[in-house]
C-alpha positions in Angstrom: -121.7 207.8 186.6 -125.0 209.2 185.4 -123.1 211.4 182.9 -121.4 208.3 181.5 -124.7 206.7 180.8 -126.1 209.8 179.1 -123.1 209.9 176.8 -123.5 206.2 176.0 -127.2 206.7 175.2 -126.5 209.6 172.9 -123.9 207.6 171.0 -126.3 204.6 170.4 -127.6 204.3 166.8 -131.1 205.8 166.2 -132.6 202.3 166.0 -131.5 201.5 169.6 -133.3 204.7 170.8 -136.6 203.9 169.1 -139.6 204.1 171.4 -142.1 201.2 171.3 -145.7 201.6 172.2 -146.7 199.7 175.3 -150.2 198.8 174.0 -149.5 198.0 170.3 -145.8 197.0 170.4 -145.4 199.3 167.3 -142.8 202.0 166.9 -143.6 205.5 168.1 -144.0 207.9 166.5 -145.7 206.4 163.4 -148.3 207.4 160.9 -151.8 206.0 160.7 -155.0 207.3 159.0 -158.6 207.9 159.9 -161.0 205.1 159.1 -164.2 207.0 159.3 -165.7 210.2 157.9 -166.6 211.3 161.4 -163.9 211.1 164.1 -163.5 213.0 167.4 -160.2 214.2 168.7 -160.4 214.6 172.5 -158.5 216.3 175.2 -157.7 213.0 177.0 -157.9 209.2 176.5 -161.6 208.6 177.3 -165.0 209.6 176.0 -165.4 211.5 179.2 -162.9 214.1 177.9 -164.2 217.0 175.8 -163.9 217.0 172.0 -161.3 219.3 170.6 -162.0 218.8 167.0 -164.3 216.7 164.8 -162.8 215.3 161.6 -165.3 214.9 158.8 -163.2 213.2 156.2 -161.6 209.7 156.2 -158.1 208.9 155.2 -156.5 212.0 156.9 -153.0 211.0 158.0 -152.2 211.4 161.7 -148.9 210.9 163.6 -149.2 208.6 166.7 -147.2 210.1 169.6 -148.3 207.9 172.5 -150.6 205.1 173.5 -152.9 204.5 176.5 -155.2 201.4 176.5 -157.4 201.7 173.4 -156.5 205.4 172.8 -153.8 207.0 170.7 -152.4 210.4 171.2 -152.0 211.9 167.7 -151.1 215.1 165.9 -152.3 216.2 162.5 -150.8 218.4 159.8 -152.1 221.6 161.4 -150.6 220.6 164.8 -153.9 219.8 166.4 -153.0 217.3 169.1 -155.2 215.1 171.2 -156.5 211.6 171.8 -158.5 209.4 169.4 -160.0 205.8 169.9 -158.2 203.0 168.0 -161.5 202.0 166.4 -161.4 205.2 164.3 -157.9 204.5 163.0 -156.3 202.1 160.5 -152.7 201.4 159.4 -153.4 202.4 155.7 -150.9 205.0 154.6 -152.1 208.3 153.3 -150.4 211.6 152.9 -151.2 215.2 152.3 -149.5 217.3 149.6 -147.8 220.2 151.4 -147.1 223.7 150.3 -144.0 224.3 148.3 -142.9 227.4 146.3 -146.1 227.1 144.3 -149.6 225.6 144.9 -148.8 222.6 142.7 -146.1 220.0 142.7 -144.9 217.8 139.8 -145.9 214.2 139.4 -143.3 212.0 137.8 -143.6 208.7 135.8 -140.7 207.3 137.9 -138.2 208.7 140.4 -136.1 211.3 138.6 -138.1 210.5 135.5 -140.3 212.6 133.2 -142.9 215.0 134.6 -146.4 213.7 133.7 -148.6 216.3 135.5 -149.1 218.1 138.7 -151.2 218.0 141.8 -152.4 220.7 144.1 -151.5 221.2 147.8 -153.8 219.8 150.5 -154.8 216.8 148.3 -155.0 213.5 150.3 -153.1 210.7 148.5 -152.8 207.0 149.1 -149.1 206.1 149.6 -148.3 202.8 148.0 -144.5 202.7 148.5 -141.7 205.0 149.5 -137.9 204.8 148.9 -135.1 207.1 149.9 -136.5 210.3 148.4 -139.7 209.4 146.5 -143.1 208.0 147.1 -145.5 206.3 144.7 -149.1 207.4 145.2 -152.6 207.1 143.9 -155.8 209.1 144.4 -159.0 209.1 142.4 -157.5 211.3 139.6 -153.8 210.6 139.5 -151.0 208.2 140.2 -147.3 208.6 140.0 -144.2 209.5 141.9 -143.7 212.5 144.2 -140.7 213.8 146.0 -141.1 212.7 149.6 -140.3 216.1 151.1 -143.6 217.4 149.6 -145.7 214.9 151.6 -147.0 215.1 155.2 -147.6 211.6 156.4 -144.3 209.9 155.8 -141.0 210.3 157.6 -138.1 211.6 155.5 -136.0 208.5 156.2 -138.8 206.0 156.0 -139.0 203.3 153.4 -141.9 200.9 152.8 -143.3 198.8 150.0 
């Protein structure tokens, strides 16, 4: 009987298998960003736990993996994993340009459009909207479209406006 239920679960559409956070009611995992220039990543969900890492730049995207009271278990682009208080997070969408075959990736005027420039890896960008394979972004110097697979901070199948 147990085997039967495992088979049924594996055959369900991905949407039916989505995990929902007990505290927020939001989908897990999901991306958020740092609200503050100084944020502590801790070993556990309390200020009693030691600090693993101190972030010193706001808008860094983090992936929320779990929730406990006012704490969120997160992981960053470098696989640093720990707990951070919700007061240090917001739902604004940012991404980080990831390494490709070169240190720069092309910026387009529209999806599959003309190249209008390039942007270097490790830049933090504000994600405005994403479709199937592209995201529109801004930062202080640039705006345009990037291929989604060059961005850490958005799921490959995620769409938003």
